[in-house]
PyMOL Python script that loads the backbone (N, CA, C, O; Angstrom):
from pymol import cmd

cmd.read_pdbstr("""\
ATOM      1  N   MET A   1     -13.282  29.126   2.492  1.00  0.00           N
ATOM      2  CA  MET A   1     -11.598  29.199   2.309  1.00  0.00           C
ATOM      3  C   MET A   1     -10.965  29.274   3.467  1.00  0.00           C
ATOM      4  O   MET A   1     -10.010  28.525   3.676  1.00  0.00           O
ATOM      5  N   ARG A   2     -11.474  30.374   4.606  1.00  0.00           N
ATOM      6  CA  ARG A   2     -10.736  30.720   5.908  1.00  0.00           C
ATOM      7  C   ARG A   2     -10.517  29.135   6.926  1.00  0.00           C
ATOM      8  O   ARG A   2      -9.472  28.772   7.466  1.00  0.00           O
ATOM      9  N   GLU A   3     -11.732  28.488   6.938  1.00  0.00           N
ATOM     10  CA  GLU A   3     -11.676  27.219   7.516  1.00  0.00           C
ATOM     11  C   GLU A   3     -10.698  26.265   7.138  1.00  0.00           C
ATOM     12  O   GLU A   3     -10.147  25.489   7.920  1.00  0.00           O
ATOM     13  N   LEU A   4     -10.472  26.353   5.763  1.00  0.00           N
ATOM     14  CA  LEU A   4      -9.571  25.694   5.126  1.00  0.00           C
ATOM     15  C   LEU A   4      -8.060  26.117   5.316  1.00  0.00           C
ATOM     16  O   LEU A   4      -7.178  25.270   5.172  1.00  0.00           O
ATOM     17  N   ARG A   5      -7.815  27.189   5.580  1.00  0.00           N
ATOM     18  CA  ARG A   5      -6.812  28.040   5.817  1.00  0.00           C
ATOM     19  C   ARG A   5      -6.071  27.841   7.359  1.00  0.00           C
ATOM     20  O   ARG A   5      -4.925  28.047   7.758  1.00  0.00           O
ATOM     21  N   GLU A   6      -7.146  27.406   7.920  1.00  0.00           N
ATOM     22  CA  GLU A   6      -7.270  27.088   9.137  1.00  0.00           C
ATOM     23  C   GLU A   6      -6.744  26.192   9.924  1.00  0.00           C
ATOM     24  O   GLU A   6      -5.928  26.225  10.845  1.00  0.00           O
ATOM     25  N   PHE A   7      -7.412  25.309   9.349  1.00  0.00           N
ATOM     26  CA  PHE A   7      -7.567  23.624   9.398  1.00  0.00           C
ATOM     27  C   PHE A   7      -5.493  23.005   8.986  1.00  0.00           C
ATOM     28  O   PHE A   7      -4.714  22.178   9.460  1.00  0.00           O
ATOM     29  N   LEU A   8      -5.471  23.886   8.044  1.00  0.00           N
ATOM     30  CA  LEU A   8      -4.025  23.377   7.400  1.00  0.00           C
ATOM     31  C   LEU A   8      -3.123  23.736   8.068  1.00  0.00           C
ATOM     32  O   LEU A   8      -2.093  23.098   7.850  1.00  0.00           O
ATOM     33  N   THR A   9      -3.008  24.895   9.196  1.00  0.00           N
ATOM     34  CA  THR A   9      -1.877  25.501  10.038  1.00  0.00           C
ATOM     35  C   THR A   9      -1.413  23.976  10.858  1.00  0.00           C
ATOM     36  O   THR A   9      -0.336  23.756  11.412  1.00  0.00           O
ATOM     37  N   PHE A  10      -2.254  23.311  10.765  1.00  0.00           N
ATOM     38  CA  PHE A  10      -2.319  22.157  11.820  1.00  0.00           C
ATOM     39  C   PHE A  10      -1.346  21.166  11.072  1.00  0.00           C
ATOM     40  O   PHE A  10      -0.625  20.540  11.850  1.00  0.00           O
ATOM     41  N   VAL A  11      -1.176  20.902   9.814  1.00  0.00           N
ATOM     42  CA  VAL A  11      -0.953  19.773   8.972  1.00  0.00           C
ATOM     43  C   VAL A  11       0.634  20.011   9.137  1.00  0.00           C
ATOM     44  O   VAL A  11       1.177  21.037   9.547  1.00  0.00           O
ATOM     45  N   GLU A  12       1.202  18.891   8.744  1.00  0.00           N
ATOM     46  CA  GLU A  12       3.003  18.399   9.344  1.00  0.00           C
ATOM     47  C   GLU A  12       2.953  18.093   7.964  1.00  0.00           C
ATOM     48  O   GLU A  12       1.931  17.661   7.430  1.00  0.00           O
ATOM     49  N   LEU A  13       4.356  18.366   7.173  1.00  0.00           N
ATOM     50  CA  LEU A  13       4.554  17.504   6.257  1.00  0.00           C
ATOM     51  C   LEU A  13       5.261  16.629   6.832  1.00  0.00           C
ATOM     52  O   LEU A  13       5.700  16.891   7.952  1.00  0.00           O
ATOM     53  N   VAL A  14       5.527  15.470   6.266  1.00  0.00           N
ATOM     54  CA  VAL A  14       6.455  14.523   6.394  1.00  0.00           C
ATOM     55  C   VAL A  14       6.752  13.639   5.385  1.00  0.00           C
ATOM     56  O   VAL A  14       5.860  13.224   4.646  1.00  0.00           O
ATOM     57  N   ASP A  15       8.287  13.186   5.224  1.00  0.00           N
ATOM     58  CA  ASP A  15       9.176  13.043   4.248  1.00  0.00           C
ATOM     59  C   ASP A  15       8.577  11.092   4.091  1.00  0.00           C
ATOM     60  O   ASP A  15       8.092  10.522   5.068  1.00  0.00           O
ATOM     61  N   VAL A  16       8.744  10.423   2.808  1.00  0.00           N
ATOM     62  CA  VAL A  16       8.338   9.192   2.468  1.00  0.00           C
ATOM     63  C   VAL A  16       9.298   8.256   2.985  1.00  0.00           C
ATOM     64  O   VAL A  16      10.086   7.822   2.145  1.00  0.00           O
ATOM     65  N   THR A  17       9.363   8.041   3.596  1.00  0.00           N
ATOM     66  CA  THR A  17      10.860   6.623   4.192  1.00  0.00           C
ATOM     67  C   THR A  17      10.361   5.654   3.255  1.00  0.00           C
ATOM     68  O   THR A  17       9.217   5.407   2.871  1.00  0.00           O
ATOM     69  N   GLU A  18      11.869   4.995   2.879  1.00  0.00           N
ATOM     70  CA  GLU A  18      11.366   3.631   2.879  1.00  0.00           C
ATOM     71  C   GLU A  18      10.900   2.744   3.010  1.00  0.00           C
ATOM     72  O   GLU A  18      10.499   1.990   2.124  1.00  0.00           O
ATOM     73  N   VAL A  19      10.795   2.524   4.847  1.00  0.00           N
ATOM     74  CA  VAL A  19       9.955   1.685   5.108  1.00  0.00           C
ATOM     75  C   VAL A  19       8.243   2.477   5.020  1.00  0.00           C
ATOM     76  O   VAL A  19       7.244   1.772   5.166  1.00  0.00           O
ATOM     77  N   ILE A  20       8.163   3.610   4.830  1.00  0.00           N
ATOM     78  CA  ILE A  20       6.709   4.092   4.642  1.00  0.00           C
ATOM     79  C   ILE A  20       6.329   3.553   3.577  1.00  0.00           C
ATOM     80  O   ILE A  20       5.336   2.826   3.553  1.00  0.00           O
ATOM     81  N   ALA A  21       7.048   3.816   2.527  1.00  0.00           N
ATOM     82  CA  ALA A  21       7.338   3.410   0.745  1.00  0.00           C
ATOM     83  C   ALA A  21       6.559   1.675   0.738  1.00  0.00           C
ATOM     84  O   ALA A  21       5.616   1.261   0.064  1.00  0.00           O
ATOM     85  N   LYS A  22       7.255   1.096   1.584  1.00  0.00           N
ATOM     86  CA  LYS A  22       7.201  -0.291   1.297  1.00  0.00           C
ATOM     87  C   LYS A  22       5.521  -0.979   1.986  1.00  0.00           C
ATOM     88  O   LYS A  22       4.809  -1.783   1.384  1.00  0.00           O
ATOM     89  N   ASN A  23       5.255  -0.425   3.254  1.00  0.00           N
ATOM     90  CA  ASN A  23       4.067  -0.576   4.139  1.00  0.00           C
ATOM     91  C   ASN A  23       3.232  -0.032   2.853  1.00  0.00           C
ATOM     92  O   ASN A  23       2.224  -0.694   2.608  1.00  0.00           O
ATOM     93  N   ALA A  24       3.444   0.860   2.160  1.00  0.00           N
ATOM     94  CA  ALA A  24       2.436   1.805   1.352  1.00  0.00           C
ATOM     95  C   ALA A  24       1.748   0.160   0.315  1.00  0.00           C
ATOM     96  O   ALA A  24       0.723  -0.518   0.250  1.00  0.00           O
ATOM     97  N   GLY A  25       3.028   0.214  -0.265  1.00  0.00           N
ATOM     98  CA  GLY A  25       2.976  -0.811  -1.554  1.00  0.00           C
ATOM     99  C   GLY A  25       2.489  -2.277  -0.528  1.00  0.00           C
ATOM    100  O   GLY A  25       2.927  -3.345  -0.955  1.00  0.00           O
ATOM    101  N   LEU A  26       1.924  -2.319   0.320  1.00  0.00           N
ATOM    102  CA  LEU A  26       1.491  -3.523   0.509  1.00  0.00           C
ATOM    103  C   LEU A  26       0.207  -3.685   0.783  1.00  0.00           C
ATOM    104  O   LEU A  26      -0.464  -4.558   0.233  1.00  0.00           O
ATOM    105  N   LEU A  27      -0.467  -2.501   2.040  1.00  0.00           N
ATOM    106  CA  LEU A  27      -1.638  -1.898   1.980  1.00  0.00           C
ATOM    107  C   LEU A  27      -2.212  -1.966   0.438  1.00  0.00           C
ATOM    108  O   LEU A  27      -3.310  -2.399   0.087  1.00  0.00           O
ATOM    109  N   ARG A  28      -1.432  -1.558  -0.177  1.00  0.00           N
ATOM    110  CA  ARG A  28      -2.386  -1.298  -2.095  1.00  0.00           C
ATOM    111  C   ARG A  28      -2.779  -2.630  -2.849  1.00  0.00           C
ATOM    112  O   ARG A  28      -3.724  -2.819  -3.615  1.00  0.00           O
ATOM    113  N   ARG A  29      -1.394  -3.854  -2.249  1.00  0.00           N
ATOM    114  CA  ARG A  29      -1.563  -5.004  -2.671  1.00  0.00           C
ATOM    115  C   ARG A  29      -2.543  -5.940  -1.991  1.00  0.00           C
ATOM    116  O   ARG A  29      -2.840  -7.032  -2.476  1.00  0.00           O
ATOM    117  N   LYS A  30      -3.058  -5.457  -0.798  1.00  0.00           N
ATOM    118  CA  LYS A  30      -3.981  -6.157  -0.175  1.00  0.00           C
ATOM    119  C   LYS A  30      -5.291  -5.412  -0.303  1.00  0.00           C
ATOM    120  O   LYS A  30      -6.359  -6.022  -0.265  1.00  0.00           O
ATOM    121  N   TYR A  31      -5.249  -4.621  -0.393  1.00  0.00           N
ATOM    122  CA  TYR A  31      -6.827  -3.584  -0.732  1.00  0.00           C
ATOM    123  C   TYR A  31      -7.269  -3.416  -2.262  1.00  0.00           C
ATOM    124  O   TYR A  31      -8.358  -3.868  -2.616  1.00  0.00           O
ATOM    125  N   LEU A  32      -6.358  -2.714  -3.242  1.00  0.00           N
ATOM    126  CA  LEU A  32      -6.227  -2.787  -4.503  1.00  0.00           C
ATOM    127  C   LEU A  32      -7.393  -4.017  -5.321  1.00  0.00           C
ATOM    128  O   LEU A  32      -8.200  -3.408  -6.024  1.00  0.00           O
ATOM    129  N   LYS A  33      -7.511  -4.884  -5.335  1.00  0.00           N
ATOM    130  CA  LYS A  33      -8.494  -5.711  -5.855  1.00  0.00           C
ATOM    131  C   LYS A  33     -10.514  -5.273  -4.880  1.00  0.00           C
ATOM    132  O   LYS A  33     -11.570  -5.038  -5.468  1.00  0.00           O
ATOM    133  N   SER A  34     -10.358  -5.312  -3.924  1.00  0.00           N
ATOM    134  CA  SER A  34     -11.212  -5.576  -3.421  1.00  0.00           C
ATOM    135  C   SER A  34     -11.854  -3.702  -2.848  1.00  0.00           C
ATOM    136  O   SER A  34     -13.042  -3.584  -2.550  1.00  0.00           O
ATOM    137  N   HIS A  35     -11.025  -2.610  -2.789  1.00  0.00           N
ATOM    138  CA  HIS A  35     -11.671  -1.723  -2.601  1.00  0.00           C
ATOM    139  C   HIS A  35     -11.164  -0.675  -3.609  1.00  0.00           C
ATOM    140  O   HIS A  35     -11.801   0.370  -3.740  1.00  0.00           O
ATOM    141  N   GLY A  36     -10.204  -0.871  -4.229  1.00  0.00           N
ATOM    142  CA  GLY A  36      -9.620  -0.024  -5.373  1.00  0.00           C
ATOM    143  C   GLY A  36      -9.019   1.085  -4.812  1.00  0.00           C
ATOM    144  O   GLY A  36      -8.936   2.215  -5.294  1.00  0.00           O
ATOM    145  N   ILE A  37      -8.416   0.483  -3.270  1.00  0.00           N
ATOM    146  CA  ILE A  37      -7.096   1.788  -3.092  1.00  0.00           C
ATOM    147  C   ILE A  37      -5.777   2.221  -3.898  1.00  0.00           C
ATOM    148  O   ILE A  37      -4.957   1.506  -4.474  1.00  0.00           O
ATOM    149  N   GLU A  38      -5.822   3.438  -3.775  1.00  0.00           N
ATOM    150  CA  GLU A  38      -4.816   3.916  -4.853  1.00  0.00           C
ATOM    151  C   GLU A  38      -3.758   4.082  -3.928  1.00  0.00           C
ATOM    152  O   GLU A  38      -3.786   4.046  -2.698  1.00  0.00           O
ATOM    153  N   ILE A  39      -2.545   4.323  -4.943  1.00  0.00           N
ATOM    154  CA  ILE A  39      -1.395   5.150  -4.121  1.00  0.00           C
ATOM    155  C   ILE A  39      -1.206   5.900  -3.338  1.00  0.00           C
ATOM    156  O   ILE A  39      -0.331   5.672  -2.503  1.00  0.00           O
ATOM    157  N   PRO A  40      -2.015   7.191  -3.297  1.00  0.00           N
ATOM    158  CA  PRO A  40      -1.763   8.136  -2.159  1.00  0.00           C
ATOM    159  C   PRO A  40      -2.419   7.531  -1.261  1.00  0.00           C
ATOM    160  O   PRO A  40      -1.743   7.218  -0.282  1.00  0.00           O
ATOM    161  N   ASP A  41      -3.864   7.155  -1.227  1.00  0.00           N
ATOM    162  CA  ASP A  41      -4.210   6.350   0.161  1.00  0.00           C
ATOM    163  C   ASP A  41      -3.428   5.979   0.601  1.00  0.00           C
ATOM    164  O   ASP A  41      -2.818   6.599   1.472  1.00  0.00           O
ATOM    165  N   ALA A  42      -3.065   4.669   0.145  1.00  0.00           N
ATOM    166  CA  ALA A  42      -2.038   3.689   0.949  1.00  0.00           C
ATOM    167  C   ALA A  42      -0.991   4.362   1.771  1.00  0.00           C
ATOM    168  O   ALA A  42      -0.763   4.048   2.939  1.00  0.00           O
ATOM    169  N   LEU A  43      -0.134   5.640   0.878  1.00  0.00           N
ATOM    170  CA  LEU A  43       0.518   6.269   1.315  1.00  0.00           C
ATOM    171  C   LEU A  43       0.283   6.548   2.575  1.00  0.00           C
ATOM    172  O   LEU A  43       0.894   6.068   3.530  1.00  0.00           O
ATOM    173  N   ILE A  44      -0.913   7.601   2.635  1.00  0.00           N
ATOM    174  CA  ILE A  44      -1.825   8.503   4.181  1.00  0.00           C
ATOM    175  C   ILE A  44      -1.493   7.506   4.485  1.00  0.00           C
ATOM    176  O   ILE A  44      -0.310   7.467   4.823  1.00  0.00           O
ATOM    177  N   ALA A  45      -2.369   6.015   4.556  1.00  0.00           N
ATOM    178  CA  ALA A  45      -2.022   5.360   5.625  1.00  0.00           C
ATOM    179  C   ALA A  45      -0.711   4.502   6.417  1.00  0.00           C
ATOM    180  O   ALA A  45      -0.395   4.246   7.579  1.00  0.00           O
ATOM    181  N   ALA A  46      -0.237   4.268   5.211  1.00  0.00           N
ATOM    182  CA  ALA A  46       1.297   3.725   5.842  1.00  0.00           C
ATOM    183  C   ALA A  46       1.941   4.806   6.595  1.00  0.00           C
ATOM    184  O   ALA A  46       2.906   4.420   7.255  1.00  0.00           O
ATOM    185  N   THR A  47       1.715   5.845   6.662  1.00  0.00           N
ATOM    186  CA  THR A  47       2.400   7.251   7.134  1.00  0.00           C
ATOM    187  C   THR A  47       2.072   7.507   8.593  1.00  0.00           C
ATOM    188  O   THR A  47       2.748   7.744   9.594  1.00  0.00           O
ATOM    189  N   ALA A  48       0.149   7.304   8.208  1.00  0.00           N
ATOM    190  CA  ALA A  48      -0.033   7.570  10.123  1.00  0.00           C
ATOM    191  C   ALA A  48       0.126   6.179  10.850  1.00  0.00           C
ATOM    192  O   ALA A  48       0.050   6.137  12.078  1.00  0.00           O
ATOM    193  N   ASN A  49       0.302   5.262  10.248  1.00  0.00           N
ATOM    194  CA  ASN A  49       0.324   3.891  10.727  1.00  0.00           C
ATOM    195  C   ASN A  49       1.913   4.257  11.425  1.00  0.00           C
ATOM    196  O   ASN A  49       2.222   4.237  12.617  1.00  0.00           O
ATOM    197  N   TYR A  50       2.708   4.565  10.316  1.00  0.00           N
ATOM    198  CA  TYR A  50       4.276   4.488  10.806  1.00  0.00           C
ATOM    199  C   TYR A  50       4.368   5.640  12.310  1.00  0.00           C
ATOM    200  O   TYR A  50       4.884   5.291  13.372  1.00  0.00           O
ATOM    201  N   LEU A  51       3.828   6.835  12.097  1.00  0.00           N
ATOM    202  CA  LEU A  51       4.103   8.136  12.614  1.00  0.00           C
ATOM    203  C   LEU A  51       2.712   7.384  14.167  1.00  0.00           C
ATOM    204  O   LEU A  51       2.637   8.210  15.076  1.00  0.00           O
ATOM    205  N   LYS A  52       2.166   6.609  14.321  1.00  0.00           N
ATOM    206  CA  LYS A  52       1.135   6.107  15.167  1.00  0.00           C
ATOM    207  C   LYS A  52       0.520   7.406  15.732  1.00  0.00           C
ATOM    208  O   LYS A  52       0.566   7.876  16.869  1.00  0.00           O
ATOM    209  N   VAL A  53      -0.195   7.940  14.358  1.00  0.00           N
ATOM    210  CA  VAL A  53      -1.578   9.462  14.542  1.00  0.00           C
ATOM    211  C   VAL A  53      -3.022   8.581  13.464  1.00  0.00           C
ATOM    212  O   VAL A  53      -3.079   7.891  12.446  1.00  0.00           O
ATOM    213  N   PRO A  54      -3.670   8.971  14.150  1.00  0.00           N
ATOM    214  CA  PRO A  54      -4.653   8.483  13.749  1.00  0.00           C
ATOM    215  C   PRO A  54      -5.315   9.250  11.971  1.00  0.00           C
ATOM    216  O   PRO A  54      -5.251  10.453  11.715  1.00  0.00           O
ATOM    217  N   VAL A  55      -5.927   8.119  10.950  1.00  0.00           N
ATOM    218  CA  VAL A  55      -5.917   8.771   9.801  1.00  0.00           C
ATOM    219  C   VAL A  55      -7.451   9.667   9.725  1.00  0.00           C
ATOM    220  O   VAL A  55      -8.543   9.196  10.044  1.00  0.00           O
ATOM    221  N   ALA A  56      -7.190  11.115   9.198  1.00  0.00           N
ATOM    222  CA  ALA A  56      -8.524  11.500   9.388  1.00  0.00           C
ATOM    223  C   ALA A  56      -8.905  11.466   7.884  1.00  0.00           C
ATOM    224  O   ALA A  56      -8.138  11.817   6.987  1.00  0.00           O
ATOM    225  N   SER A  57     -10.068  11.042   7.716  1.00  0.00           N
ATOM    226  CA  SER A  57     -10.886  11.683   6.136  1.00  0.00           C
ATOM    227  C   SER A  57     -11.770  11.547   6.010  1.00  0.00           C
ATOM    228  O   SER A  57     -12.556  11.089   6.840  1.00  0.00           O
ATOM    229  N   LEU A  58     -12.086  12.016   4.523  1.00  0.00           N
ATOM    230  CA  LEU A  58     -13.741  11.924   4.414  1.00  0.00           C
ATOM    231  C   LEU A  58     -14.237  10.744   3.149  1.00  0.00           C
ATOM    232  O   LEU A  58     -15.257  10.699   2.462  1.00  0.00           O
ATOM    233  N   TYR A  59     -13.055   9.876   3.206  1.00  0.00           N
ATOM    234  CA  TYR A  59     -13.520   9.226   1.955  1.00  0.00           C
ATOM    235  C   TYR A  59     -13.298   7.758   2.791  1.00  0.00           C
ATOM    236  O   TYR A  59     -12.202   7.268   3.065  1.00  0.00           O
ATOM    237  N   LYS A  60     -14.445   7.269   3.076  1.00  0.00           N
ATOM    238  CA  LYS A  60     -15.567   6.352   3.856  1.00  0.00           C
ATOM    239  C   LYS A  60     -14.223   4.672   3.281  1.00  0.00           C
ATOM    240  O   LYS A  60     -13.497   3.859   3.853  1.00  0.00           O
ATOM    241  N   LYS A  61     -14.730   5.102   1.563  1.00  0.00           N
ATOM    242  CA  LYS A  61     -14.550   3.675   0.549  1.00  0.00           C
ATOM    243  C   LYS A  61     -13.069   3.048   1.223  1.00  0.00           C
ATOM    244  O   LYS A  61     -12.788   2.093   1.947  1.00  0.00           O
ATOM    245  N   HIS A  62     -12.674   3.621   0.876  1.00  0.00           N
ATOM    246  CA  HIS A  62     -10.904   3.338   0.905  1.00  0.00           C
ATOM    247  C   HIS A  62     -10.832   2.960   2.815  1.00  0.00           C
ATOM    248  O   HIS A  62     -10.983   1.843   3.311  1.00  0.00           O
ATOM    249  N   PHE A  63     -10.567   4.239   3.556  1.00  0.00           N
ATOM    250  CA  PHE A  63      -9.738   4.037   5.109  1.00  0.00           C
ATOM    251  C   PHE A  63     -11.150   3.276   5.859  1.00  0.00           C
ATOM    252  O   PHE A  63     -11.122   2.828   7.005  1.00  0.00           O
ATOM    253  N   SER A  64     -11.869   3.255   5.325  1.00  0.00           N
ATOM    254  CA  SER A  64     -13.198   2.343   6.959  1.00  0.00           C
ATOM    255  C   SER A  64     -11.844   0.753   6.684  1.00  0.00           C
ATOM    256  O   SER A  64     -11.068   0.352   7.552  1.00  0.00           O
ATOM    257  N   VAL A  65     -11.952   0.302   5.545  1.00  0.00           N
ATOM    258  CA  VAL A  65     -11.170  -0.910   5.350  1.00  0.00           C
ATOM    259  C   VAL A  65      -9.878  -1.319   6.111  1.00  0.00           C
ATOM    260  O   VAL A  65      -9.491  -2.449   6.406  1.00  0.00           O
ATOM    261  N   LEU A  66      -9.335  -0.158   6.344  1.00  0.00           N
ATOM    262  CA  LEU A  66      -7.348  -0.667   6.900  1.00  0.00           C
ATOM    263  C   LEU A  66      -7.818  -0.252   8.526  1.00  0.00           C
ATOM    264  O   LEU A  66      -6.996   0.327   9.236  1.00  0.00           O
ATOM    265  N   THR A  67      -9.008  -0.544   8.985  1.00  0.00           N
ATOM    266  CA  THR A  67      -8.768  -0.685  10.637  1.00  0.00           C
ATOM    267  C   THR A  67      -8.268  -1.049  11.251  1.00  0.00           C
ATOM    268  O   THR A  67      -7.909  -0.689  12.372  1.00  0.00           O
ATOM    269  N   ASP A  68      -8.023  -2.302  10.377  1.00  0.00           N
ATOM    270  CA  ASP A  68      -6.931  -3.745  10.898  1.00  0.00           C
ATOM    271  C   ASP A  68      -5.993  -2.888  10.708  1.00  0.00           C
ATOM    272  O   ASP A  68      -5.745  -2.507  11.852  1.00  0.00           O
ATOM    273  N   ASP A  69      -5.134  -2.194   9.823  1.00  0.00           N
ATOM    274  CA  ASP A  69      -3.756  -1.973   8.978  1.00  0.00           C
ATOM    275  C   ASP A  69      -3.487  -0.785   9.866  1.00  0.00           C
ATOM    276  O   ASP A  69      -2.506  -0.985  10.584  1.00  0.00           O
ATOM    277  N   CYS A  70      -4.009   0.291  10.024  1.00  0.00           N
ATOM    278  CA  CYS A  70      -3.704   1.438  10.520  1.00  0.00           C
ATOM    279  C   CYS A  70      -3.885   1.828  12.251  1.00  0.00           C
ATOM    280  O   CYS A  70      -4.869   1.439  12.879  1.00  0.00           O
ATOM    281  N   TYR A  71      -2.889   2.567  12.821  1.00  0.00           N
ATOM    282  CA  TYR A  71      -2.978   2.641  14.158  1.00  0.00           C
ATOM    283  C   TYR A  71      -4.330   2.882  15.091  1.00  0.00           C
ATOM    284  O   TYR A  71      -4.596   2.494  16.229  1.00  0.00           O
ATOM    285  N   SER A  72      -5.379   4.012  13.744  1.00  0.00           N
ATOM    286  CA  SER A  72      -6.454   4.393  14.138  1.00  0.00           C
ATOM    287  C   SER A  72      -6.599   4.947  13.060  1.00  0.00           C
ATOM    288  O   SER A  72      -5.669   5.381  12.380  1.00  0.00           O
ATOM    289  N   VAL A  73      -8.669   5.042  12.556  1.00  0.00           N
ATOM    290  CA  VAL A  73      -9.183   5.291  11.410  1.00  0.00           C
ATOM    291  C   VAL A  73     -10.402   6.584  11.998  1.00  0.00           C
ATOM    292  O   VAL A  73     -11.152   6.395  12.956  1.00  0.00           O
ATOM    293  N   LEU A  74     -10.366   7.602  11.342  1.00  0.00           N
ATOM    294  CA  LEU A  74     -11.199   8.554  11.638  1.00  0.00           C
ATOM    295  C   LEU A  74     -12.079   9.209  10.343  1.00  0.00           C
ATOM    296  O   LEU A  74     -11.475  10.027   9.649  1.00  0.00           O
ATOM    297  N   ILE A  75     -13.473   8.885   9.993  1.00  0.00           N
ATOM    298  CA  ILE A  75     -13.997   8.820   9.022  1.00  0.00           C
ATOM    299  C   ILE A  75     -15.093  10.579   9.410  1.00  0.00           C
ATOM    300  O   ILE A  75     -16.179  10.465   9.979  1.00  0.00           O
ATOM    301  N   TYR A  76     -14.635  11.789   9.056  1.00  0.00           N
ATOM    302  CA  TYR A  76     -14.614  12.939   9.485  1.00  0.00           C
ATOM    303  C   TYR A  76     -16.685  13.276   8.690  1.00  0.00           C
ATOM    304  O   TYR A  76     -16.824  14.055   7.747  1.00  0.00           O
ATOM    305  N   ARG A  77     -17.695  12.682   9.197  1.00  0.00           N
ATOM    306  CA  ARG A  77     -18.639  13.221   8.159  1.00  0.00           C
ATOM    307  C   ARG A  77     -19.476  14.504   8.081  1.00  0.00           C
ATOM    308  O   ARG A  77     -20.305  14.901   7.263  1.00  0.00           O
ATOM    309  N   GLU A  78     -18.869  15.122   9.451  1.00  0.00           N
ATOM    310  CA  GLU A  78     -19.275  16.417   9.466  1.00  0.00           C
ATOM    311  C   GLU A  78     -18.488  17.328   8.789  1.00  0.00           C
ATOM    312  O   GLU A  78     -18.881  18.412   8.356  1.00  0.00           O
ATOM    313  N   PHE A  79     -17.104  16.768   8.681  1.00  0.00           N
ATOM    314  CA  PHE A  79     -16.900  18.005   7.892  1.00  0.00           C
ATOM    315  C   PHE A  79     -17.031  17.756   6.384  1.00  0.00           C
ATOM    316  O   PHE A  79     -16.909  18.654   5.551  1.00  0.00           O
ATOM    317  N   ALA A  80     -17.327  16.282   6.049  1.00  0.00           N
ATOM    318  CA  ALA A  80     -17.793  16.437   4.933  1.00  0.00           C
ATOM    319  C   ALA A  80     -19.059  17.070   4.367  1.00  0.00           C
ATOM    320  O   ALA A  80     -19.061  17.848   3.413  1.00  0.00           O
ATOM    321  N   ASN A  81     -20.038  16.703   4.981  1.00  0.00           N
ATOM    322  CA  ASN A  81     -21.377  17.683   5.047  1.00  0.00           C
ATOM    323  C   ASN A  81     -21.568  18.939   5.085  1.00  0.00           C
ATOM    324  O   ASN A  81     -22.661  19.382   4.732  1.00  0.00           O
ATOM    325  N   HIS A  82     -20.438  19.880   5.568  1.00  0.00           N
ATOM    326  CA  HIS A  82     -19.717  21.136   5.830  1.00  0.00           C
ATOM    327  C   HIS A  82     -19.282  21.537   4.333  1.00  0.00           C
ATOM    328  O   HIS A  82     -19.750  22.567   3.847  1.00  0.00           O
ATOM    329  N   PHE A  83     -18.650  20.965   3.811  1.00  0.00           N
ATOM    330  CA  PHE A  83     -17.816  20.918   2.465  1.00  0.00           C
ATOM    331  C   PHE A  83     -18.289  20.263   1.083  1.00  0.00           C
ATOM    332  O   PHE A  83     -17.744  20.186  -0.018  1.00  0.00           O
ATOM    333  N   TYR A  84     -19.772  19.731   1.677  1.00  0.00           N
ATOM    334  CA  TYR A  84     -19.768  18.880   0.395  1.00  0.00           C
ATOM    335  C   TYR A  84     -21.533  18.333   0.298  1.00  0.00           C
ATOM    336  O   TYR A  84     -22.013  17.269  -0.095  1.00  0.00           O
ATOM    337  N   THR A  85     -22.176  19.586   0.843  1.00  0.00           N
ATOM    338  CA  THR A  85     -23.506  19.679   0.504  1.00  0.00           C
ATOM    339  C   THR A  85     -24.138  20.627  -0.277  1.00  0.00           C
ATOM    340  O   THR A  85     -25.350  20.554  -0.478  1.00  0.00           O
TER     341      THR A  85
END
""", "prot")
cmd.dss("prot")
cmd.show_as("cartoon", "prot")
cmd.util.cbc("prot")
cmd.orient("prot")
């Protein structure tokens, strides 16, 4: 739990703007049928793209397909292994 608290000190909250919301909707429409992307994941990807920062995720299924639509996508396997094994 201590590692998680330390990690969260680097997290910045960002308001969802109209631009981010519209882009999230476009991503969801594009990937809903093929990959089942949900609204939260689409919002994360759209926000990262808007801010020009990488998406860092443990969830390869949704975010690995977004590499063409996002600034950058990083899948953290080591982080996943630490918390989910």
